[in-house]
C-alpha positions in Angstrom: 58.3 44.2 16.4 57.6 41.0 14.5 53.8 41.3 14.1 53.9 44.8 12.7 56.9 44.3 10.4 56.3 40.7 9.0 54.8 41.9 5.7 55.8 39.0 3.6 54.8 36.5 6.3 51.3 38.1 6.4 51.0 37.6 2.6 52.2 34.0 2.9 49.7 33.3 5.8 46.8 34.8 3.9 47.7 32.8 0.7 48.2 29.5 2.6 44.9 30.0 4.4 43.0 29.6 1.1 43.7 25.8 1.4 42.3 25.3 4.9 39.0 23.4 4.8 36.1 25.6 5.5 34.6 23.3 8.1 37.0 21.6 10.4 34.5 20.5 13.1 35.5 17.1 14.5 39.2 17.6 13.6 42.2 18.1 16.0 44.6 20.6 14.6 48.2 21.5 15.5 50.1 24.6 14.3 53.8 24.7 14.5 55.9 27.9 14.6 52.7 29.9 15.1 54.6 33.0 16.1 52.2 35.8 16.9 49.2 34.2 15.1 49.4 35.5 11.5 48.2 32.1 10.2 46.5 31.1 13.5 43.8 33.7 13.0 42.6 31.9 9.9 42.5 28.5 11.7 40.6 30.0 14.6 37.6 30.5 12.4 37.2 26.9 11.2 35.5 25.3 14.2 38.1 22.6 15.2 37.3 20.0 17.9 40.6 21.1 19.3 43.3 23.5 18.0 46.7 24.0 19.5 49.0 26.8 18.4 52.7 26.3 19.3 56.0 28.0 19.1 59.4 27.7 20.9 59.6 31.4 21.8 57.7 32.4 25.0 57.3 36.0 23.9 55.8 34.9 20.6 53.3 32.7 22.5 52.5 35.6 24.9 51.7 37.9 21.9 49.7 35.2 20.2 47.6 34.5 23.3 46.8 38.2 23.7 45.6 38.4 20.1 43.8 35.1 19.9 42.8 34.1 23.5 40.3 31.6 22.2 43.1 29.3 20.9 45.1 27.0 23.1 48.7 28.2 23.0 51.7 26.1 24.1 55.5 25.8 23.8 56.7 23.1 21.4 59.8 22.2 19.4 58.5 22.1 15.8 61.4 19.9 14.7 60.8 17.2 17.2 57.0 17.6 17.1 56.3 15.4 20.1 52.5 15.4 20.2 49.5 13.2 20.6 48.1 12.2 17.2 46.2 15.0 15.4 44.3 15.2 12.2 46.0 18.3 10.8 49.5 19.8 11.1 50.0 23.3 9.9 53.2 25.4 9.4 53.6 28.7 7.7 56.9 30.5 7.1 58.7 27.9 9.2 60.0 24.9 7.3 62.7 26.8 5.3 64.6 27.0 8.6 64.9 23.2 9.1 68.5 22.0 9.0 67.3 18.4 8.5 64.1 18.6 6.6 63.6 14.9 6.0 63.9 14.1 9.7 61.5 16.9 10.6 58.9 15.8 8.1 59.1 12.2 9.4 58.5 13.6 12.9 55.5 15.5 11.6 54.1 12.3 10.0 54.5 10.5 13.3 52.3 13.2 15.0 49.5 12.6 12.5 46.6 10.1 12.9 46.0 7.8 10.0 44.8 9.8 7.0 46.1 13.0 8.6 47.3 15.9 6.5 50.0 18.5 6.5 49.4 22.0 5.1 52.6 24.1 4.9 53.9 27.3 3.3 57.6 28.1 3.1 60.0 30.2 1.3 62.1 28.6 -1.4 64.9 29.3 -3.9 64.3 32.7 -5.5 63.8 34.4 -2.2 66.2 37.4 -1.5 67.4 37.0 -5.1 68.6 40.6 -5.2 70.9 40.0 -2.3 71.9 36.4 -2.8 72.7 36.3 -6.5 75.8 38.5 -6.1 76.7 37.2 -2.6 75.4 33.7 -1.8 77.1 34.0 1.7 74.6 36.8 2.5 72.0 34.3 3.5 72.1 32.1 6.6 69.9 29.6 4.6 70.7 27.3 1.8 67.7 28.0 -0.3 66.1 24.9 -1.7 63.9 24.7 -4.8 60.3 23.5 -4.7 61.3 20.3 -6.5 63.8 19.5 -3.7 61.0 20.1 -1.1 58.6 17.8 -3.0 61.2 15.1 -2.9 61.5 15.6 0.9 57.8 15.2 1.4 57.6 12.1 -0.7 60.6 10.5 0.9 59.1 11.2 4.4 56.0 9.1 3.5 53.5 11.7 2.3 51.3 11.7 -0.7 51.2 15.2 -2.2 47.7 16.4 -2.9 48.5 19.7 -4.4 51.3 22.3 -4.5 51.9 25.8 -5.9 54.4 28.7 -5.9 54.1 32.4 -6.0 56.5 35.3 -6.3 56.1 38.6 -4.5 58.4 41.6 -4.7 58.2 43.9 -1.7 59.3 47.5 -2.4 61.5 49.4 0.0 63.0 52.8 0.0 66.5 51.3 -0.1 68.4 48.1 0.3 69.3 49.1 3.8 65.7 49.5 4.7 64.9 46.0 3.4 67.8 44.6 5.4 66.5 46.4 8.5 63.1 44.8 8.2 64.6 41.3 7.8 66.6 42.0 11.0 63.6 43.3 12.9 61.5 40.2 12.3 64.3 38.1 13.7 65.4 36.3 10.5 69.0 36.8 11.3 71.9 34.6 12.5 75.6 35.1 13.2 77.3 37.7 11.0 78.4 36.1 7.7 79.9 39.2 6.0 82.2 41.9 7.3 80.8 45.4 7.8 82.7 46.8 4.8 81.5 43.9 2.5 77.9 44.4 3.6 78.1 48.1 3.0 79.5 47.6 -0.5 76.7 45.1 -1.3 74.0 47.5 -0.1 75.5 50.4 -2.1 75.7 48.2 -5.2 72.0 47.2 -4.8 71.0 50.8 -4.4 73.0 51.9 -7.4 71.1 49.4 -9.6 67.8 50.6 -8.2 68.2 54.2 -7.2 64.5 55.0 -6.7 63.0 52.0 -4.9 64.6 48.6 -4.0 62.5 45.6 -4.7 63.2 42.4 -2.7 61.9 39.0 -4.0 60.2 36.4 -2.0 59.2 33.1 -3.5 56.7 31.1 -1.5 55.7 27.4 -1.9 52.4 26.0 -0.4 51.9 22.3 -0.2 49.2 20.0 1.1 50.0 16.3 1.8 48.3 13.3 3.3 50.0 10.6 5.4 50.3 7.4 3.5 
């Protein structure tokens, strides 16, 4: 159900694609956490010498290959990023899941040829604000600010070329509907709240927004070059 329900991921992919070079002929590109190809479809139009879209989930790769058969699809652990040197590394809606971001970014740097670049878009502090402000334990993630992420990139040996944030609020019929969408796109881990606690949280959210429930997502796009 991911491809049909990943509304905010589609927005992030379209936004991040604005920073892809218009002509990538002669370049070797690697996309990490490509999923079903929401961002890949933008890369596929840029004329790379070679383009490899990767994910760890076989079913995601199968879906991506069906939608974009002209792209080379492969299974790869984005955190280890064991790859021959490439000119460009791309990752959209992925990096916020990294438990050890600095180590991951150093691995990405190792996969780049001299002068290679990373273009990434991730969700940062401010996302799921309506759920997290009252109950920080609602989220499986420790949301980091864009300033913290900038420090990670710099410490990993990158020069930041540009960065930007945007805030989107997605409207749902209720807090329960919003939570169901999060669940259906797979952004879920082990239960962190009891059933009764979760029900009270959802009821409280709906009492504050009786007509429509708006859920915030704050995205951060960044382009860096390997020093």
